[in-house]
N, CA, C and O atoms as a GROMACS GRO file, in nm:
protein
  292
    1MET      N    1 -12.669  -1.154   6.771
    1MET     CA    2 -12.756  -1.266   6.733
    1MET      C    3 -12.887  -1.209   6.679
    1MET      O    4 -12.948  -1.123   6.743
    2THR      N    5 -12.929  -1.256   6.563
    2THR     CA    6 -13.054  -1.209   6.504
    2THR      C    7 -13.173  -1.269   6.577
    2THR      O    8 -13.159  -1.366   6.653
    3ASP      N    9 -13.290  -1.212   6.554
    3ASP     CA   10 -13.412  -1.265   6.616
    3ASP      C   11 -13.436  -1.410   6.574
    3ASP      O   12 -13.476  -1.493   6.655
    4GLU      N   13 -13.412  -1.440   6.445
    4GLU     CA   14 -13.432  -1.576   6.396
    4GLU      C   15 -13.337  -1.674   6.464
    4GLU      O   16 -13.377  -1.785   6.501
    5SER      N   17 -13.212  -1.633   6.482
    5SER     CA   18 -13.114  -1.720   6.549
    5SER      C   19 -13.154  -1.744   6.694
    5SER      O   20 -13.143  -1.857   6.743
    6ARG      N   21 -13.201  -1.640   6.761
    6ARG     CA   22 -13.242  -1.654   6.901
    6ARG      C   23 -13.362  -1.748   6.912
    6ARG      O   24 -13.365  -1.833   7.000
    7ILE      N   25 -13.459  -1.732   6.822
    7ILE     CA   26 -13.577  -1.818   6.825
    7ILE      C   27 -13.540  -1.963   6.798
    7ILE      O   28 -13.588  -2.053   6.868
    8LEU      N   29 -13.455  -1.988   6.698
    8LEU     CA   30 -13.411  -2.125   6.669
    8LEU      C   31 -13.337  -2.184   6.788
    8LEU      O   32 -13.356  -2.302   6.820
    9LYS      N   33 -13.253  -2.105   6.854
    9LYS     CA   34 -13.177  -2.154   6.970
    9LYS      C   35 -13.273  -2.190   7.083
    9LYS      O   36 -13.255  -2.293   7.148
   10GLU      N   37 -13.375  -2.106   7.107
   10GLU     CA   38 -13.473  -2.135   7.212
   10GLU      C   39 -13.553  -2.261   7.180
   10GLU      O   40 -13.578  -2.343   7.269
   11LEU      N   41 -13.593  -2.277   7.054
   11LEU     CA   42 -13.665  -2.398   7.016
   11LEU      C   43 -13.578  -2.523   7.032
   11LEU      O   44 -13.627  -2.628   7.073
   12GLU      N   45 -13.450  -2.509   7.000
   12GLU     CA   46 -13.358  -2.622   7.016
   12GLU      C   47 -13.339  -2.657   7.163
   12GLU      O   48 -13.341  -2.775   7.200
   13LEU      N   49 -13.319  -2.557   7.247
   13LEU     CA   50 -13.299  -2.582   7.390
   13LEU      C   51 -13.423  -2.640   7.458
   13LEU      O   52 -13.412  -2.715   7.555
   14SER      N   53 -13.541  -2.604   7.407
   14SER     CA   54 -13.664  -2.655   7.469
   14SER      C   55 -13.708  -2.789   7.411
   14SER      O   56 -13.809  -2.845   7.455
   15GLY      N   57 -13.635  -2.843   7.313
   15GLY     CA   58 -13.663  -2.976   7.263
   15GLY      C   59 -13.763  -2.984   7.149
   15GLY      O   60 -13.811  -3.093   7.117
   16PHE      N   61 -13.797  -2.871   7.087
   16PHE     CA   62 -13.890  -2.873   6.975
   16PHE      C   63 -13.822  -2.909   6.844
   16PHE      O   64 -13.883  -2.972   6.758
   17ILE      N   65 -13.697  -2.869   6.828
   17ILE     CA   66 -13.624  -2.895   6.704
   17ILE      C   67 -13.487  -2.953   6.735
   17ILE      O   68 -13.436  -2.940   6.847
   18ARG      N   69 -13.427  -3.015   6.635
   18ARG     CA   70 -13.290  -3.069   6.646
   18ARG      C   71 -13.209  -3.006   6.532
   18ARG      O   72 -13.256  -2.995   6.419
   19ARG      N   73 -13.086  -2.966   6.564
   19ARG     CA   74 -12.997  -2.903   6.467
   19ARG      C   75 -12.900  -3.007   6.411
   19ARG      O   76 -12.845  -3.089   6.483
   20TYR      N   77 -12.883  -3.001   6.279
   20TYR     CA   78 -12.782  -3.082   6.211
   20TYR      C   79 -12.688  -2.986   6.139
   20TYR      O   80 -12.730  -2.915   6.047
   21ASN      N   81 -12.561  -2.984   6.180
   21ASN     CA   82 -12.465  -2.898   6.114
   21ASN      C   83 -12.418  -2.961   5.984
   21ASN      O   84 -12.413  -3.083   5.970
   22SER      N   85 -12.385  -2.875   5.888
   22SER     CA   86 -12.338  -2.923   5.758
   22SER      C   87 -12.198  -2.983   5.773
   22SER      O   88 -12.135  -2.972   5.877
   23PHE      N   89 -12.152  -3.047   5.667
   23PHE     CA   90 -12.020  -3.109   5.671
   23PHE      C   91 -11.910  -3.006   5.692
   23PHE      O   92 -11.805  -3.038   5.748
   24GLU      N   93 -11.933  -2.882   5.648
   24GLU     CA   94 -11.833  -2.777   5.666
   24GLU      C   95 -11.835  -2.722   5.808
   24GLU      O   96 -11.751  -2.639   5.843
   25LYS      N   97 -11.928  -2.767   5.890
   25LYS     CA   98 -11.945  -2.723   6.029
   25LYS      C   99 -11.979  -2.575   6.040
   25LYS      O  100 -11.949  -2.512   6.142
   26LYS      N  101 -12.041  -2.520   5.938
   26LYS     CA  102 -12.081  -2.380   5.943
   26LYS      C  103 -12.220  -2.369   6.005
   26LYS      O  104 -12.314  -2.438   5.963
   27GLU      N  105 -12.232  -2.283   6.103
   27GLU     CA  106 -12.360  -2.265   6.172
   27GLU      C  107 -12.470  -2.218   6.077
   27GLU      O  108 -12.585  -2.260   6.090
   28LYS      N  109 -12.435  -2.132   5.983
   28LYS     CA  110 -12.538  -2.076   5.895
   28LYS      C  111 -12.593  -2.177   5.796
   28LYS      O  112 -12.697  -2.152   5.735
   29ASN      N  113 -12.527  -2.289   5.777
   29ASN     CA  114 -12.574  -2.393   5.685
   29ASN      C  115 -12.640  -2.510   5.758
   29ASN      O  116 -12.656  -2.617   5.699
   30ALA      N  117 -12.678  -2.491   5.883
   30ALA     CA  118 -12.738  -2.598   5.961
   30ALA      C  119 -12.878  -2.630   5.911
   30ALA      O  120 -12.949  -2.544   5.859
   31LEU      N  121 -12.916  -2.756   5.926
   31LEU     CA  122 -13.053  -2.801   5.898
   31LEU      C  123 -13.123  -2.825   6.031
   31LEU      O  124 -13.059  -2.862   6.130
   32PHE      N  125 -13.254  -2.804   6.034
   32PHE     CA  126 -13.331  -2.824   6.157
   32PHE      C  127 -13.441  -2.925   6.131
   32PHE      O  128 -13.504  -2.926   6.025
   33GLN      N  129 -13.464  -3.010   6.230
   33GLN     CA  130 -13.568  -3.113   6.222
   33GLN      C  131 -13.666  -3.092   6.337
   33GLN      O  132 -13.625  -3.076   6.452
   34LEU      N  133 -13.794  -3.093   6.306
   34LEU     CA  134 -13.897  -3.085   6.408
   34LEU      C  135 -13.903  -3.219   6.480
   34LEU      O  136 -13.921  -3.323   6.416
   35VAL      N  137 -13.889  -3.219   6.614
   35VAL     CA  138 -13.887  -3.345   6.689
   35VAL      C  139 -13.991  -3.349   6.801
   35VAL      O  140 -14.002  -3.450   6.870
   36ASP      N  141 -14.066  -3.243   6.822
   36ASP     CA  142 -14.168  -3.240   6.926
   36ASP      C  143 -14.285  -3.328   6.884
   36ASP      O  144 -14.340  -3.309   6.776
   37PHE      N  145 -14.323  -3.423   6.967
   37PHE     CA  146 -14.425  -3.521   6.932
   37PHE      C  147 -14.561  -3.458   6.906
   37PHE      O  148 -14.629  -3.495   6.810
   38PHE      N  149 -14.603  -3.361   6.990
   38PHE     CA  150 -14.734  -3.299   6.967
   38PHE      C  151 -14.736  -3.222   6.836
   38PHE      O  152 -14.832  -3.232   6.760
   39SER      N  153 -14.630  -3.145   6.808
   39SER     CA  154 -14.623  -3.069   6.683
   39SER      C  155 -14.622  -3.161   6.563
   39SER      O  156 -14.688  -3.133   6.463
   40LEU      N  157 -14.549  -3.272   6.571
   40LEU     CA  158 -14.547  -3.369   6.461
   40LEU      C  159 -14.686  -3.428   6.439
   40LEU      O  160 -14.731  -3.441   6.325
   41PHE      N  161 -14.753  -3.464   6.548
   41PHE     CA  162 -14.890  -3.517   6.537
   41PHE      C  163 -14.982  -3.414   6.472
   41PHE      O  164 -15.057  -3.447   6.380
   42TYR      N  165 -14.976  -3.291   6.520
   42TYR     CA  166 -15.063  -3.186   6.468
   42TYR      C  167 -15.042  -3.166   6.318
   42TYR      O  168 -15.139  -3.164   6.242
   43PHE      N  169 -14.917  -3.151   6.277
   43PHE     CA  170 -14.891  -3.125   6.135
   43PHE      C  171 -14.921  -3.246   6.046
   43PHE      O  172 -14.955  -3.229   5.929
   44ASN      N  173 -14.910  -3.366   6.100
   44ASN     CA  174 -14.938  -3.485   6.020
   44ASN      C  175 -15.086  -3.520   6.012
   44ASN      O  176 -15.131  -3.570   5.909
   45PHE      N  177 -15.162  -3.494   6.118
   45PHE     CA  178 -15.299  -3.542   6.121
   45PHE      C  179 -15.406  -3.434   6.134
   45PHE      O  180 -15.521  -3.459   6.097
   46MET      N  181 -15.373  -3.317   6.184
   46MET     CA  182 -15.475  -3.218   6.213
   46MET      C  183 -15.472  -3.094   6.123
   46MET      O  184 -15.578  -3.041   6.091
   47ALA      N  185 -15.357  -3.049   6.083
   47ALA     CA  186 -15.343  -2.919   6.018
   47ALA      C  187 -15.426  -2.907   5.890
   47ALA      O  188 -15.486  -2.802   5.867
   48ASP      N  189 -15.432  -3.010   5.810
   48ASP     CA  190 -15.507  -3.002   5.684
   48ASP      C  191 -15.654  -3.036   5.699
   48ASP      O  192 -15.729  -3.030   5.602
   49LYS      N  193 -15.697  -3.070   5.819
   49LYS     CA  194 -15.834  -3.116   5.839
   49LYS      C  195 -15.916  -3.016   5.919
   49LYS      O  196 -16.010  -3.055   5.989
   50ARG      N  197 -15.883  -2.891   5.910
   50ARG     CA  198 -15.958  -2.789   5.982
   50ARG      C  199 -16.097  -2.777   5.924
   50ARG      O  200 -16.117  -2.785   5.802
   51ASN      N  201 -16.192  -2.758   6.011
   51ASN     CA  202 -16.330  -2.741   5.969
   51ASN      C  203 -16.362  -2.593   5.970
   51ASN      O  204 -16.362  -2.530   6.076
   52ASN      N  205 -16.389  -2.537   5.855
   52ASN     CA  206 -16.419  -2.395   5.845
   52ASN      C  207 -16.568  -2.367   5.843
   52ASN      O  208 -16.610  -2.257   5.808
   53ASP      N  209 -16.649  -2.465   5.880
   53ASP     CA  210 -16.793  -2.448   5.883
   53ASP      C  211 -16.831  -2.360   6.002
   53ASP      O  212 -16.809  -2.396   6.118
   54GLU      N  213 -16.888  -2.246   5.973
   54GLU     CA  214 -16.927  -2.151   6.077
   54GLU      C  215 -17.030  -2.212   6.172
   54GLU      O  216 -17.037  -2.174   6.289
   55TYR      N  217 -17.109  -2.306   6.123
   55TYR     CA  218 -17.216  -2.366   6.202
   55TYR      C  219 -17.186  -2.512   6.238
   55TYR      O  220 -17.278  -2.592   6.253
   56PHE      N  221 -17.059  -2.545   6.253
   56PHE     CA  222 -17.019  -2.684   6.277
   56PHE      C  223 -17.090  -2.743   6.400
   56PHE      O  224 -17.150  -2.850   6.390
   57TRP      N  225 -17.084  -2.674   6.514
   57TRP     CA  226 -17.140  -2.731   6.636
   57TRP      C  227 -17.291  -2.743   6.628
   57TRP      O  228 -17.348  -2.840   6.677
   58THR      N  229 -17.357  -2.645   6.568
   58THR     CA  230 -17.502  -2.654   6.551
   58THR      C  231 -17.539  -2.772   6.463
   58THR      O  232 -17.628  -2.849   6.497
   59ASN      N  233 -17.471  -2.787   6.352
   59ASN     CA  234 -17.497  -2.900   6.262
   59ASN      C  235 -17.462  -3.033   6.328
   59ASN      O  236 -17.532  -3.132   6.307
   60PHE      N  237 -17.356  -3.035   6.406
   60PHE     CA  238 -17.314  -3.158   6.473
   60PHE      C  239 -17.418  -3.202   6.576
   60PHE      O  240 -17.454  -3.319   6.582
   61ILE      N  241 -17.464  -3.108   6.656
   61ILE     CA  242 -17.561  -3.140   6.761
   61ILE      C  243 -17.694  -3.183   6.700
   61ILE      O  244 -17.761  -3.270   6.754
   62GLU      N  245 -17.733  -3.121   6.589
   62GLU     CA  246 -17.861  -3.154   6.526
   62GLU      C  247 -17.852  -3.279   6.439
   62GLU      O  248 -17.953  -3.320   6.381
   63ASN      N  249 -17.736  -3.340   6.429
   63ASN     CA  250 -17.716  -3.461   6.350
   63ASN      C  251 -17.790  -3.577   6.417
   63ASN      O  252 -17.780  -3.594   6.539
   64ALA      N  253 -17.862  -3.655   6.340
   64ALA     CA  254 -17.940  -3.766   6.394
   64ALA      C  255 -17.854  -3.870   6.465
   64ALA      O  256 -17.892  -3.921   6.570
   65GLN      N  257 -17.738  -3.901   6.409
   65GLN     CA  258 -17.650  -3.999   6.474
   65GLN      C  259 -17.604  -3.949   6.610
   65GLN      O  260 -17.598  -4.026   6.706
   66HIS      N  261 -17.573  -3.820   6.620
   66HIS     CA  262 -17.530  -3.764   6.747
   66HIS      C  263 -17.642  -3.770   6.850
   66HIS      O  264 -17.619  -3.806   6.966
   67ARG      N  265 -17.764  -3.734   6.809
   67ARG     CA  266 -17.879  -3.740   6.900
   67ARG      C  267 -17.903  -3.883   6.946
   67ARG      O  268 -17.938  -3.905   7.063
   68HIS      N  269 -17.886  -3.979   6.858
   68HIS     CA  270 -17.905  -4.120   6.893
   68HIS      C  271 -17.804  -4.162   7.000
   68HIS      O  272 -17.840  -4.232   7.095
   69LYS      N  273 -17.681  -4.122   6.985
   69LYS     CA  274 -17.578  -4.157   7.082
   69LYS      C  275 -17.608  -4.096   7.218
   69LYS      O  276 -17.584  -4.159   7.321
   70LEU      N  277 -17.661  -3.973   7.221
   70LEU     CA  278 -17.694  -3.908   7.348
   70LEU      C  279 -17.809  -3.978   7.418
   70LEU      O  280 -17.807  -3.991   7.540
   71THR      N  281 -17.908  -4.023   7.344
   71THR     CA  282 -18.026  -4.085   7.407
   71THR      C  283 -17.998  -4.229   7.449
   71THR      O  284 -18.064  -4.280   7.539
   72CYS      N  285 -17.902  -4.293   7.385
   72CYS     CA  286 -17.871  -4.434   7.418
   72CYS      C  287 -17.764  -4.447   7.525
   72CYS      O  288 -17.737  -4.558   7.572
   73SER      N  289 -17.704  -4.339   7.564
   73SER     CA  290 -17.593  -4.347   7.662
   73SER      C  291 -17.643  -4.363   7.802
   73SER      O  292 -17.563  -4.372   7.895
   0.00000   0.00000   0.00000
């Protein structure tokens, strides 16, 4: 068993992916579907929205709206 086959089998057994065999029933032609809810959420809503701002937290804390929310809470 190759490393890729072992990894796919482990992901399938742990519920992260689902295997669909081809009509010929050949293992090497199987399709895989991501079914883990957290991974689906991450790839759909978070992956493309990464903030690469080195000073994100400093800018966020110094934001006037953020300061207003802290003082009004």
